[in-house]
C-alpha positions as a LaTeX table, in Angstrom:
\begin{tabular}{lrrr}
\hline
Residue & $x$ (\AA) & $y$ (\AA) & $z$ (\AA) \\
\hline
Val1 & 144.83 & 101.96 & 117.17 \\
Val2 & 145.89 & 99.66 & 114.33 \\
Asp3 & 147.63 & 102.42 & 112.36 \\
Leu4 & 149.42 & 103.63 & 115.47 \\
Glu5 & 150.24 & 100.07 & 116.51 \\
Val6 & 148.75 & 100.68 & 119.93 \\
Pro7 & 147.91 & 97.42 & 121.70 \\
Ser8 & 144.24 & 96.87 & 122.40 \\
Phe9 & 142.23 & 94.47 & 124.49 \\
Val10 & 138.69 & 93.56 & 123.51 \\
Phe11 & 136.18 & 92.02 & 125.84 \\
His12 & 132.42 & 92.07 & 125.82 \\
Tyr13 & 129.93 & 92.80 & 128.56 \\
Glu14 & 128.76 & 89.19 & 128.51 \\
Asp15 & 132.34 & 88.00 & 129.11 \\
Tyr16 & 132.04 & 89.37 & 132.63 \\
Ser17 & 128.90 & 87.28 & 133.12 \\
Asn18 & 130.46 & 84.08 & 131.83 \\
Arg19 & 134.02 & 84.35 & 133.09 \\
Phe20 & 134.43 & 87.31 & 135.40 \\
Glu21 & 137.64 & 86.25 & 137.16 \\
Glu22 & 139.39 & 85.23 & 133.93 \\
Val23 & 138.50 & 88.47 & 132.13 \\
Thr24 & 139.54 & 90.52 & 135.15 \\
Asp25 & 142.90 & 88.72 & 135.26 \\
Glu26 & 143.38 & 89.16 & 131.50 \\
Leu27 & 142.59 & 92.87 & 131.70 \\
Ile28 & 144.93 & 93.41 & 134.64 \\
Ala29 & 147.70 & 91.56 & 132.79 \\
Phe30 & 147.08 & 93.58 & 129.61 \\
Leu31 & 147.36 & 96.80 & 131.61 \\
Glu32 & 150.52 & 95.46 & 133.24 \\
Leu33 & 149.09 & 96.03 & 136.69 \\
Asp34 & 149.10 & 94.01 & 139.87 \\
Arg35 & 145.85 & 92.80 & 141.35 \\
Arg36 & 145.00 & 94.67 & 144.53 \\
Gly37 & 142.42 & 93.01 & 146.71 \\
Val38 & 139.23 & 91.38 & 145.58 \\
Ala39 & 137.13 & 92.82 & 142.77 \\
Pro40 & 133.63 & 93.88 & 143.74 \\
Pro41 & 130.95 & 91.47 & 142.58 \\
Phe42 & 129.68 & 91.95 & 139.05 \\
Val43 & 125.92 & 92.42 & 138.87 \\
Asp44 & 124.75 & 90.87 & 135.62 \\
Asn45 & 121.81 & 91.89 & 133.44 \\
Lys46 & 121.36 & 95.44 & 134.63 \\
Arg47 & 118.89 & 97.05 & 132.27 \\
Tyr48 & 118.73 & 100.73 & 131.41 \\
Asp49 & 116.06 & 100.51 & 128.72 \\
Ser50 & 113.76 & 102.91 & 130.55 \\
Tyr51 & 116.38 & 105.68 & 130.42 \\
Tyr52 & 116.34 & 105.94 & 126.62 \\
Ser53 & 113.60 & 106.08 & 124.01 \\
Val54 & 113.62 & 103.77 & 120.99 \\
Glu55 & 114.58 & 106.79 & 118.88 \\
Asp56 & 117.51 & 107.61 & 121.21 \\
Lys57 & 118.80 & 104.04 & 120.90 \\
Glu58 & 118.48 & 104.15 & 117.11 \\
His59 & 120.43 & 107.41 & 116.96 \\
Val60 & 123.20 & 106.02 & 119.16 \\
Ala61 & 123.42 & 102.89 & 116.99 \\
Ile62 & 123.69 & 104.98 & 113.82 \\
Phe63 & 126.29 & 107.26 & 115.39 \\
Val64 & 128.43 & 104.33 & 116.54 \\
Gln65 & 128.12 & 102.56 & 113.20 \\
Glu66 & 129.04 & 105.73 & 111.29 \\
Phe67 & 132.14 & 106.54 & 113.31 \\
Ala68 & 133.42 & 103.08 & 114.26 \\
Thr69 & 136.01 & 101.27 & 112.20 \\
Lys70 & 134.82 & 98.06 & 110.57 \\
Arg71 & 136.72 & 96.11 & 113.20 \\
Thr72 & 135.16 & 98.04 & 116.08 \\
Trp73 & 131.67 & 97.80 & 114.58 \\
Gly74 & 132.24 & 94.05 & 114.26 \\
His75 & 132.69 & 93.90 & 118.03 \\
Leu76 & 129.75 & 96.19 & 118.83 \\
Gln77 & 127.04 & 95.45 & 116.29 \\
His78 & 125.48 & 92.62 & 118.28 \\
Tyr79 & 124.48 & 95.17 & 120.92 \\
Phe80 & 122.31 & 97.03 & 118.39 \\
Pro81 & 119.26 & 95.62 & 116.59 \\
Ser82 & 120.14 & 95.76 & 112.90 \\
Asp83 & 116.54 & 96.32 & 111.71 \\
Ser84 & 116.24 & 99.61 & 113.56 \\
Ile85 & 119.62 & 100.79 & 112.27 \\
Gln86 & 118.74 & 100.05 & 108.67 \\
Met87 & 115.32 & 101.69 & 108.98 \\
Glu88 & 116.78 & 104.80 & 110.57 \\
Val89 & 119.65 & 105.04 & 108.08 \\
Ser90 & 117.12 & 104.84 & 105.26 \\
Arg91 & 115.04 & 107.59 & 106.86 \\
Ala92 & 118.13 & 109.77 & 107.40 \\
Ile93 & 119.16 & 109.38 & 103.76 \\
Val94 & 115.65 & 110.23 & 102.58 \\
Ser95 & 115.48 & 113.32 & 104.81 \\
Val96 & 118.90 & 114.55 & 103.65 \\
Asn97 & 117.98 & 114.05 & 100.00 \\
Ala98 & 114.55 & 115.66 & 100.38 \\
\hline
\end{tabular}
């Protein structure tokens, strides 16, 4: 995105909780669209923890960290517990080197 000079818009899940209308307006403006009607209500704090095992979540965190740019990881890292990432990365390095 940076190298191609493609504009980007970053917002976080919690932004919808704290300022739903503002973020919606900002996103619509960024996309150069017109607002059509009223946005459906945002349901905050939906949890999907039961869908994924701890190991699944660790693998996703490692995958995202590995393939994300530093800038992107900076935006996403607070969604992943750093202890589990470091433990899993250490285990992955040990298993590759074994």
